[in-house]
C-alpha positions as CSV (number, residue, x, y, z in Angstrom):
1,M,-20.3,-11.1,-15.5
2,I,-20.7,-7.9,-13.5
3,S,-18.0,-5.3,-13.5
4,L,-17.3,-3.0,-10.6
5,T,-14.4,-1.3,-8.9
6,V,-13.7,-2.5,-5.4
7,N,-11.1,-0.7,-3.3
8,G,-9.6,0.8,-6.5
9,K,-9.3,-2.5,-8.3
10,Q,-11.5,-3.4,-11.3
11,E,-13.3,-6.6,-10.6
12,Q,-15.4,-9.0,-12.8
13,V,-17.7,-11.2,-10.8
14,A,-19.9,-14.1,-11.8
15,A,-22.9,-13.6,-9.7
16,S,-26.7,-13.3,-10.1
17,P,-27.6,-9.6,-10.4
18,D,-29.8,-9.9,-7.3
19,T,-27.0,-11.3,-5.1
20,P,-26.5,-9.0,-2.2
21,L,-23.3,-7.0,-2.6
22,L,-22.2,-8.2,0.9
23,W,-22.0,-11.8,-0.3
24,V,-20.0,-10.8,-3.4
25,L,-17.5,-8.9,-1.3
26,R,-17.2,-11.7,1.3
27,D,-17.7,-15.0,-0.6
28,I,-16.4,-14.1,-4.1
29,L,-13.8,-11.5,-3.5
30,G,-12.7,-12.7,-0.1
31,L,-13.1,-9.3,1.6
32,T,-14.3,-10.4,5.0
33,G,-13.9,-7.2,6.9
34,T,-17.5,-6.3,6.0
35,K,-19.8,-8.2,8.4
36,F,-23.2,-9.8,8.1
37,G,-25.4,-8.8,11.0
38,C,-29.1,-8.9,10.3
39,G,-29.7,-9.1,6.5
40,I,-32.4,-6.4,6.6
41,A,-30.3,-3.2,6.8
42,A,-31.1,-2.6,10.4
43,C,-27.8,-3.0,12.2
44,G,-25.2,-1.4,9.9
45,A,-22.5,-4.1,10.3
46,C,-22.4,-4.4,6.5
47,T,-21.8,-0.7,5.7
48,V,-19.6,0.0,2.8
49,H,-19.3,3.0,0.5
50,L,-20.8,3.0,-3.0
51,D,-19.4,6.0,-5.0
52,G,-18.5,7.5,-1.6
53,E,-21.9,7.1,0.0
54,P,-22.4,4.7,3.0
55,I,-24.8,1.9,2.1
56,R,-26.0,-1.3,3.6
57,S,-24.4,-4.0,1.4
58,C,-26.7,-6.8,2.8
59,V,-29.7,-5.4,0.9
60,T,-27.9,-3.8,-2.1
61,P,-27.9,-6.1,-5.1
62,V,-24.6,-6.4,-6.8
63,S,-26.3,-5.1,-10.0
64,A,-26.6,-1.7,-8.2
65,A,-22.8,-1.6,-8.0
66,A,-22.2,-2.4,-11.6
67,G,-19.8,0.1,-13.2
68,R,-19.5,1.9,-9.8
69,S,-16.9,2.2,-7.1
70,V,-17.2,0.2,-3.8
71,T,-14.9,0.9,-0.8
72,T,-14.8,-1.6,2.0
73,I,-13.0,-1.4,5.4
74,E,-10.0,-3.0,3.7
75,G,-9.9,-0.2,1.1
76,L,-10.0,2.6,3.7
77,S,-6.4,2.1,4.4
78,G,-4.0,-0.7,3.5
79,D,-2.1,-0.4,6.8
80,S,-4.9,0.7,9.3
81,G,-3.3,4.2,9.1
82,H,-6.6,6.1,8.3
83,P,-7.2,8.7,11.0
84,L,-10.5,7.0,12.0
85,Q,-8.8,3.6,12.4
86,Q,-6.0,5.2,14.5
87,A,-8.6,7.0,16.6
88,W,-10.6,3.8,17.1
89,I,-7.4,2.2,18.5
90,A,-6.5,5.2,20.6
91,E,-10.0,5.5,22.1
92,Q,-10.2,1.7,22.6
93,V,-13.6,1.7,20.9
94,P,-14.0,-2.0,20.1
95,Q,-15.1,-4.5,22.7
96,C,-16.3,-7.5,20.7
97,G,-15.5,-5.6,17.5
98,Y,-18.2,-7.1,15.3
99,C,-19.8,-3.8,14.3
100,Q,-16.6,-1.8,14.0
101,S,-16.1,-2.0,10.3
102,G,-19.6,-0.7,9.8
103,Q,-19.1,2.0,12.4
104,I,-15.8,3.2,10.8
105,M,-17.3,3.2,7.3
106,A,-20.3,5.2,8.5
107,A,-18.0,7.6,10.3
108,A,-15.8,8.0,7.1
109,G,-19.0,8.8,5.2
110,L,-19.9,11.5,7.8
111,L,-16.4,13.1,7.8
112,A,-16.4,13.2,4.0
113,K,-19.4,15.4,4.1
114,N,-18.9,17.2,7.4
115,P,-15.2,17.6,8.4
116,A,-16.1,19.1,11.8
117,P,-19.3,17.4,13.0
118,S,-21.0,18.2,16.3
119,D,-22.1,15.6,18.8
120,A,-25.6,15.8,17.3
121,D,-24.2,15.4,13.8
122,I,-22.3,12.3,14.9
123,D,-25.2,10.8,16.7
124,A,-27.5,11.3,13.7
125,A,-25.0,9.8,11.3
126,M,-24.1,6.8,13.5
127,S,-27.7,6.1,14.8
128,G,-28.2,3.3,12.3
129,I,-25.2,1.3,13.5
130,I,-26.0,-1.0,16.4
131,C,-23.3,-1.8,18.9
132,R,-24.4,-4.5,21.3
133,C,-21.5,-3.6,23.5
134,G,-22.7,0.0,23.9
135,T,-19.5,1.8,23.0
136,Y,-21.3,4.8,21.5
137,Q,-19.5,7.4,23.6
138,R,-16.2,5.9,22.6
139,V,-17.3,6.0,18.9
140,R,-18.2,9.7,19.3
141,D,-14.8,10.4,21.0
142,A,-12.9,8.6,18.3
143,I,-14.6,10.6,15.6
144,H,-13.7,13.8,17.3
145,R,-10.1,12.5,17.7
146,A,-9.9,11.7,14.0
147,V,-11.1,15.3,13.2
148,K,-8.3,16.7,15.4
149,A,-5.8,14.3,13.8
150,K,-6.7,15.6,10.4
151,R,-6.1,19.1,11.6
152,G,-2.8,18.1,13.1
153,E,-4.0,18.7,16.7
154,V,-3.4,15.2,18.0
């Protein structure tokens, strides 16, 4: 059994230590908001936070999360009330929506470290998340909107 905290809840999972964290989240814990895209950490659809840091869960063995805290898109906000989630809706970011949980989790990691990022900061932080629909400008606009919302300006 591997013990880890997922979205604030202590979990015990029966999985091989080399099982990708993504499959533990999706298949064992039923948290399907985190998506499988490529399996080689190239697209970012599987981005979650491990102790507050964005990581690619498709290549992270569950053993690396033992005794640590994992936050998925479901744990960002129970009611989609997180400023980033609200900004995503307001800016109409998603088209197909597949990459969006990874996009939002990467953006949350950025804002945790940099509460007022420039366009260049956003582009650098988000560059590893592939959006086949090409909504990158909307992603940037939504991040700026979330910053303003946190300041009470929206």
